[in-house]
Structures are given as structure tokens and as C-alpha cells.
N, C-alpha and C positions, 0 to 999 in steps of 0.2 A: 504493500499500499504506499510507503513512504518512499518508494523507488519509483513508483507511476508519479507522483506529486513532484517528483525532482524533474523527471523528465517531461513533465507537463511545464512546469515554471522553465525549465530551457527551451522548449519549443516556444512559448509565448515570448521570452525575452530575445530569441533569434527573429521571429518574425516582426518584433517591434522594432527590433535594429535595421531589418531590411525596408520595413515600410518607411521609417525615418530616413535612410539614406535614400530612399526611391525619391521621394517627396522633394527632397532637397535637391536633387540632381535635375528634377523638372523644372523648379523655379530658376535653378540657375540658367538651364536653357531658355526659358522664356523671357529672361533678362538680357541675354546675348543675343535674342532675336531684335536686328534694327532694319529699316527698310533699305532698301539699295540706292545708292546716289544715282544719279543721272550717268556718271561717267561708267559705273559699274554696268548699267542697263544697257549702255551704248557696247561695251565690250561683249556683253552676251547676245543680244537682241539685233545690232544695227548690221543686219546681213549686206547690205549695199554700202555701208560706211561711209553715208553723206552726213554723219554728225547729227542727224534727227530721226524719231521713231514713226513709222508708217503704222496705219491700222493692222496690215498684214505681218508686220515684225514682232508684234508685239503680244500678250496674253494674260489671262488672269485678271485680277480687279482694273489693272491700269487699261486693258482691253475695253472691259464693261462699260468705264467712265470716259471712254475715247473723246464723246463729244464735248463733254463736260470741260476736259482737260484742253483741247484744241480750240481756244480761244478765237484764234484766229482764223479758225475754220480754212486753214490751208492743206488740210489732210495729214498733218503732219503733228508730233510733238517734238516742242525744240527743249531746250535746257529751262528757259524763262518761264515756257509755259508748264513743266514740270515742277519747278519750286513755286509758281502760285497755286499749283492743283490742290483741290480740297484733300484732307487727309480722309484715308479710307475708314469708314466704321467698324469697330470692332465687332466681332461676332460675338452673338450671346452664350454663354455656357448653360448647358441642360443639368 
């Protein structure tokens, strides 16, 4: 009986340490996430290397908000337009 209690205590301690470590790692990952800079996006997405991003070159939230961001309506997102773009809304947690 006493040995069973010791095993249970060790198991609970181990699971607690695991959960705390995992939670801390997840919070650190969230803190490290920062939106990409315009130059980072250009390196990754600007396939024709013209210094601007067209709707065919981009993806994700940037593509979904393309018309809002392309304020001069020339079909491209320039660095200036990108800097003035509205920040994406955070997704709600369930």
C-alpha cells in the first residue's frame, strides 16, 4: 500500500513538471513570434524582384487584406503601404 502511494506521488510529480515545462515553452514561442518586416517578405515572396508585392505573389492574411493595404490601387503593395497597413486582428482562443 505504501509503495503504491509512493509510485502515485512520483507519477503526479513527473506529470506536473512536464506540464509546467511544456507551458513555459509554449509561452516563449508566442513571445518570439513577430510579424515579418517588408524586406523579409520581399526576400521570400517577391518572385519578379521589382521591390513590390503583387496579389499573385502574396498569401495568407496579407492577400486577404490586399485591397485595404493597396491604398493607391496600383495592384502592388509598396513598403510605404505595408508600413501603414492595419494590423491583423488576433484570432480568438477557444
